C-alpha positions as CSV (number, residue, x, y, z in Angstrom):
1,M,162.7,178.3,46.8
2,S,163.0,176.9,49.8
3,R,160.0,179.2,51.0
4,D,157.8,177.4,48.6
5,F,158.8,174.0,49.5
6,N,158.3,174.2,52.6
7,G,154.7,175.8,52.1
8,S,153.9,173.2,50.3
9,Y,155.2,170.7,52.6
10,V,153.5,172.5,55.7
11,R,149.7,172.0,52.9
12,K,150.2,168.4,52.3
13,A,151.0,167.6,55.6
14,G,148.1,169.3,57.3
15,L,145.7,167.7,54.4
16,I,147.3,164.3,55.6
17,C,146.6,164.8,58.8
18,G,143.2,165.7,58.4
19,F,142.3,163.1,56.0
20,L,143.6,160.5,59.2
21,I,141.2,162.5,61.5
22,V,138.5,162.0,59.1
23,I,139.4,158.4,58.7
24,A,139.4,157.8,62.2
25,A,136.2,159.1,63.0
26,S,135.0,157.3,60.2
27,N,135.7,154.4,61.9
28,F,134.8,155.6,65.7
29,I,131.0,156.2,64.8
30,S,131.8,152.7,62.6
31,Y,132.8,151.6,65.4
32,R,129.9,152.8,67.4
33,S,127.1,151.6,65.2
34,A,128.4,148.4,65.8
35,V,128.6,148.5,69.4
36,K,125.0,149.0,69.6
37,K,123.6,146.6,67.0
38,L,125.8,143.9,69.1
39,E,124.1,145.1,72.3
40,K,120.7,145.1,70.0
41,M,121.0,141.3,69.2
42,S,122.1,140.8,72.4
43,Q,119.2,142.1,73.5
44,K,117.3,140.6,71.6
45,S,119.5,136.9,72.2
46,E,118.6,137.9,76.1
47,T,114.9,138.2,75.2
48,Y,114.6,134.6,73.0
49,I,116.4,132.7,75.6
50,T,114.1,134.2,78.4
51,S,111.1,133.7,76.4
52,Q,113.1,129.9,75.8
53,M,113.5,129.0,79.2
54,K,109.9,130.0,80.3
55,D,108.3,127.8,77.8
56,Y,110.9,125.0,79.1
57,T,109.8,125.7,82.6
58,D,106.0,126.1,82.2
59,A,105.8,122.5,80.0
60,K,107.3,120.7,82.7
61,V,105.1,122.1,85.5
62,K,102.4,121.0,83.3
63,Q,104.0,118.0,83.0
64,Y,105.1,117.5,86.8
65,Y,101.2,118.5,87.3
66,N,99.5,115.8,85.2
67,K,101.9,113.0,86.5
68,I,100.3,114.3,89.8
69,K,97.0,113.8,89.2
70,D,97.3,111.3,86.9
71,S,99.1,109.3,90.0
72,S,96.6,110.1,92.7
73,G,93.6,109.0,90.6
74,S,95.1,105.6,90.0
75,E,96.1,105.5,93.9
76,S,92.2,106.4,94.5
77,V,91.5,103.3,92.0
78,T,93.3,101.3,93.4
79,A,92.7,101.8,97.1
80,G,89.3,100.8,95.8
81,T,89.5,98.5,94.7
82,K,91.8,96.7,98.0
83,N,88.8,97.8,100.1
84,N,86.4,95.4,97.9
85,D,88.8,92.6,98.3
86,K,87.1,90.0,99.6
87,L,89.2,86.9,101.7
88,T,88.8,83.2,101.0
89,V,90.2,79.8,101.8
90,Q,93.6,80.6,100.4
91,T,94.3,83.7,101.9
92,I,97.5,83.8,104.9
93,Y,96.1,84.4,108.2
94,Q,98.6,85.8,110.4
95,V,97.9,86.3,114.2
96,E,100.6,88.8,116.2
97,K,100.6,88.6,119.8
98,Y,102.4,91.4,122.1
99,D,102.8,91.1,125.4
100,S,102.9,94.9,127.2
101,A,103.5,93.4,130.3
102,K,106.8,91.5,129.1
103,D,107.4,93.3,125.6
104,I,107.7,90.5,124.4
105,S,106.4,89.9,120.7
106,S,105.3,86.7,118.9
107,A,103.4,85.7,115.0
108,E,101.9,82.1,114.2
109,Y,100.0,81.4,111.1
110,R,96.2,79.8,111.3
111,N,94.2,78.6,108.9
112,L,90.9,81.5,108.2
113,P,88.4,80.5,110.7
114,E,85.5,79.8,107.8
115,K,83.1,82.4,109.2
116,L,86.2,85.1,107.7
117,V,85.5,83.5,104.4
118,G,83.6,85.9,102.0
119,M,84.8,89.4,104.3
120,N,86.1,92.3,103.3
121,K,88.2,94.4,105.6
122,E,84.7,96.3,107.5
123,Q,82.9,93.1,108.2
124,V,86.8,92.0,109.3
125,E,87.3,94.9,111.4
126,A,83.4,94.4,113.1
127,Y,84.6,90.9,113.6
128,C,87.0,92.1,115.5
129,H,84.7,94.5,118.1
130,D,82.4,91.2,119.1
131,Y,85.1,89.1,119.6
132,M,86.9,91.8,121.8
133,N,83.1,91.7,123.4
134,N,82.8,88.2,123.7
135,M,85.9,87.1,124.2
136,S,86.8,83.6,125.4
137,A,87.0,82.6,129.2
138,D,90.9,81.9,128.0
139,E,91.2,85.7,126.6
140,F,90.3,87.3,129.2
141,L,92.9,85.0,131.8
142,A,95.2,85.7,129.5
143,G,94.7,89.3,129.8
144,L,93.6,89.8,125.9
145,Q,93.3,94.4,125.9
146,S,93.1,94.5,122.5
147,M,92.5,93.5,118.9
148,G,92.3,94.9,115.0
149,V,92.8,94.6,111.8
150,V,96.5,95.3,110.9
151,S,97.2,94.9,107.0
152,F,94.0,93.5,105.2
153,S,94.1,91.7,101.5
154,S,92.6,89.0,99.6
155,D,95.8,87.8,99.7
156,R,96.8,88.3,103.6
157,L,95.1,89.4,106.5
158,V,97.2,89.6,110.0
159,I,95.4,90.5,113.0
160,K,97.2,91.7,116.0
161,K,96.3,91.5,119.9
162,I,98.0,93.1,122.5
163,Y,98.0,91.1,126.2
164,D,98.6,92.5,129.5
165,Q,97.4,89.9,132.7
166,T,98.4,93.4,134.9
167,K,95.3,94.7,133.6
168,I,92.8,91.8,134.9
169,K,91.5,93.5,138.6
170,Y,89.6,90.3,138.9
171,K,90.2,86.7,137.4
172,Y,86.3,85.1,138.9
173,Y,83.4,86.0,139.9
174,L,80.7,84.4,142.1
175,I,77.7,85.3,142.7
176,A,73.8,83.4,143.9
177,I,71.6,81.9,141.3
178,D,68.9,79.7,142.9
179,G,70.2,79.5,145.6
180,E,73.1,77.8,145.0
181,V,76.7,79.9,144.7
182,V,77.9,79.9,141.3
183,V,81.4,81.2,139.9
184,Y,82.0,82.5,137.0
185,Y,85.2,84.4,135.5
186,G,85.8,87.8,135.3
187,D,84.2,88.2,132.4
188,K,80.8,87.8,133.8
189,K,79.9,85.4,131.0
190,T,81.4,82.3,131.2
191,I,80.4,79.6,133.9
192,F,83.8,78.1,136.2
193,D,82.1,76.1,138.5
194,Y,78.1,75.1,140.3
195,T,79.8,75.2,143.5
196,G,76.7,72.9,144.9
197,I,76.8,76.1,148.1
198,K,73.5,76.7,149.2
199,T,73.3,80.6,149.9
200,S,70.3,79.2,152.7
201,R,73.7,78.0,155.3
202,L,74.9,81.2,154.7
203,D,74.9,84.3,156.9
204,K,72.9,87.4,155.8
205,K,76.0,89.9,155.2
206,E,77.9,86.6,153.0
207,R,74.1,86.2,150.9
208,N,74.0,90.5,150.4
209,A,77.4,90.3,149.0
210,L,76.4,87.5,146.6
211,K,73.3,89.1,144.7
212,K,75.5,91.7,144.6
213,G,78.5,89.6,143.1
214,V,82.2,88.5,145.2
215,E,84.7,89.8,142.9
216,V,87.5,87.7,143.6
217,K,91.2,88.6,142.9
218,D,92.4,85.0,142.0
219,E,92.5,81.1,142.8
220,D,93.7,81.4,146.5
221,E,91.1,84.1,147.0
222,L,88.7,81.9,145.5
223,Y,89.4,78.3,147.1
224,G,89.5,80.5,150.3
225,I,85.9,82.1,150.1
226,L,84.5,78.3,149.3
227,E,86.3,77.2,152.2
228,N,84.9,79.3,154.0
229,Y,81.1,79.3,152.5
230,S,81.3,75.2,153.8
231,S,82.8,75.5,156.9
């Protein structure tokens, strides 16, 4: 009786263990299957997110490119419009001056010269070039070295002049004209004085020098030479 009981107990225990093993195995298989499903879902999710990010980035890049393109186009139009601007009697005219020898800057506002009314930027630049080639004696003696456009629009014109008297090699220029000693400013264009001194009374060396032209540094040297001619 005892042996039958023990044998029955062992068989039941074995069945229970086997049943538990089957359940465990089944759970493990289900777990692995679930893990694989999660991995596949994760991969699909990553692929989807990556695709979405790429689409978003591409869209932003395209948007930025179009913005730059549109901006460049509008700037070109604006620049073209500005180049077509012309000066009027209402244009503010500012002249900036800079003395490079003394490192001094100044600015003044003037009425726009009548000859500049109606000009565009290129014409004003040509005006500045012509001004330099035909500067007045006062500008020459002041040491004007350059002149140009700093800012241009129909509302405002800014011109800059740079001066340096130390670069003036000579202020006056003597030459013989029709047998008379004539004094020019150093620009050789503007007459400073008709001296009334006849070249016939000068020696040969002085006459030859006056034919070529005599460069005079300043007033002191000028009056010294004229006094010598007159004596």
